[in-house]
C-alpha positions in Angstrom: 130.3 115.4 90.7 131.8 112.0 90.4 135.4 113.2 90.1 137.9 112.9 92.9 135.8 110.5 94.9 137.3 109.3 98.1 136.0 106.0 99.6 135.0 106.0 103.3 134.4 103.2 105.8 132.0 103.2 108.7 134.0 103.0 112.0 131.1 103.0 114.4 128.6 105.1 116.5 129.3 107.0 119.6 127.5 109.7 121.7 127.7 113.1 120.2 129.8 115.6 122.1 128.4 118.5 120.1 124.6 117.9 120.3 122.8 116.5 123.3 120.4 113.6 122.6 122.2 112.7 119.4 124.9 110.3 118.2 128.0 110.7 116.1 128.6 108.4 113.2 132.3 108.2 112.5 133.6 107.6 108.9 137.3 106.8 108.1 139.1 107.5 104.9 139.9 104.1 103.4 143.3 105.1 101.9 144.2 107.8 104.5 144.1 108.9 108.1 141.2 111.4 108.1 138.0 110.8 110.0 134.6 112.5 109.4 132.0 112.7 112.2 128.3 113.0 111.3 125.7 113.8 113.9 122.7 111.5 113.5 119.4 111.1 115.5 118.6 108.2 117.8 116.5 106.2 115.2 119.1 106.5 112.5 121.9 105.6 115.0 119.9 102.5 116.1 119.4 101.4 112.5 123.2 101.8 111.7 124.3 100.2 115.0 122.0 97.2 114.6 123.5 96.5 111.1 127.1 97.0 112.4 126.4 94.5 115.2 124.5 92.1 112.9 121.4 92.3 115.0 118.2 91.1 113.3 115.1 92.9 114.6 111.9 90.9 115.1 110.2 93.1 112.5 112.0 94.8 109.6 113.1 98.5 110.2 112.4 101.1 107.5 115.8 100.6 105.9 115.3 96.8 105.8 112.0 97.3 104.1 113.5 99.7 101.5 116.2 97.1 100.7 113.5 94.4 100.3 111.7 96.7 97.9 115.0 97.3 96.0 115.3 93.5 95.5 111.7 93.1 94.6 111.8 95.7 91.8 115.3 94.9 90.6 116.9 98.0 91.9 120.6 98.1 92.8 122.2 100.6 95.1 125.6 101.1 93.4 127.0 103.7 95.7 126.4 106.5 98.2 128.1 109.9 97.6 128.4 112.5 100.4 128.9 115.4 98.0 128.5 118.6 100.0 128.8 120.0 103.6 127.0 123.3 104.1 126.0 125.1 107.3 126.6 122.0 109.4 124.6 119.7 107.2 126.0 116.8 105.0 124.2 116.3 101.7 124.2 112.9 100.0 122.9 111.1 97.0 122.1 107.5 96.2 123.3 106.1 92.9 120.7 103.5 91.8 120.4 101.4 88.8 118.0 99.0 87.2 118.4 96.9 84.0 117.7 99.9 81.8 118.0 103.0 83.9 120.5 104.9 86.2 119.1 107.1 88.9 120.4 109.6 91.5 118.3 110.5 94.4 118.9 112.9 97.2 119.0 111.3 100.7 119.7 112.2 104.3 123.2 111.0 104.9 122.2 108.9 107.9 119.6 107.0 105.7 122.1 106.7 102.8 124.7 105.1 105.1 122.1 102.8 106.7 121.1 101.6 103.2 124.7 101.2 102.1 125.5 99.0 105.1 122.6 96.7 104.2 123.5 96.4 100.5 127.3 96.5 100.8 127.4 99.6 98.6 130.5 101.7 98.8 130.4 105.1 100.5 132.2 108.0 98.9 132.8 111.6 99.6 134.7 114.5 97.9 138.0 116.1 98.7 136.1 119.4 99.4 133.9 117.7 102.1 137.0 116.0 103.5 138.9 119.2 103.7 136.0 120.9 105.5 135.1 118.2 108.0 137.9 115.7 108.3 140.2 115.4 111.3 143.3 113.5 112.1 143.9 111.0 114.9 147.6 110.8 115.6 149.8 109.0 118.1 151.2 111.4 120.7 154.7 111.3 122.2 153.3 109.5 125.3 151.7 106.8 123.1 148.2 108.1 123.6 145.9 108.9 120.8 145.3 112.6 120.2 142.4 113.9 118.1 143.2 117.0 116.1 140.1 118.6 114.6 140.7 120.7 111.6 138.0 123.3 112.5 136.0 124.2 115.6 133.4 126.8 116.5 136.2 129.0 117.9 138.0 128.9 114.5 134.9 130.3 112.7 134.2 134.0 112.1 131.2 135.7 113.7 129.4 135.8 110.4 129.9 132.0 109.9 128.7 131.4 113.5 125.7 133.5 113.0 124.6 131.6 109.9 125.0 128.3 111.9 123.1 129.8 114.8 120.2 130.9 112.6 120.0 127.4 111.0 120.2 125.6 114.3 117.3 127.7 115.7 115.3 127.1 112.5 115.8 123.4 112.9 115.0 123.6 116.7 118.4 122.3 117.7 118.5 124.5 120.7 121.4 122.8 122.5 123.6 123.3 119.5 122.3 126.9 119.2 123.3 127.6 122.7 126.8 126.4 122.1 127.1 128.5 119.0 125.7 131.6 120.8 128.3 131.1 123.5 131.1 131.0 120.9 129.7 134.2 119.4 129.6 135.9 122.8 133.2 134.9 123.5 134.3 136.4 120.2 132.4 139.6 120.9 133.6 140.0 124.4 130.4 138.6 125.9 128.3 141.3 124.3 124.6 140.2 124.0 123.7 139.4 120.4 120.2 137.9 120.9 118.6 140.4 118.6 120.3 138.6 115.7 118.8 135.2 116.4 116.2 134.3 113.8 113.0 132.8 115.3 
């Protein structure tokens, strides 16, 4: 799991063009040109943005409290590893250590990154995740920046889209589900496929 790790840097937060009411956290490959967008909710985006802007809240946020607890109990966050991307979800682990013990804990990626920013812990991913989710930003001939995604909904098969649709509905991400359903309909010549949507 720790082989072929690729270090990533946090570039910033922007509005998500994929999911309404959410934000996109953009990571950049430290020794390369690939970027990875991660959709995060409003509270997580706020926690990350406040740290990036060095804003100190009047009361500690949940991630600030967790870091205080790390310090109080002699726990060190050594690194964050984004180790898998499956059905539109990034999976991450925290690598923690104390004086006599090493631990790995599962974490939401947004929480893991919020903690990494507060502890200066490095953020890593794998080549497999980068291959699946990374995209290039290249200079066009006119000098403008062009974003070239590696894979979009239109690139996926109907079976892949159906799996993403079922998961989006299960997670009550209805705006995303609508976009996926539209892509399915386009591939099927606008034939209705609503009977396949899992409630």
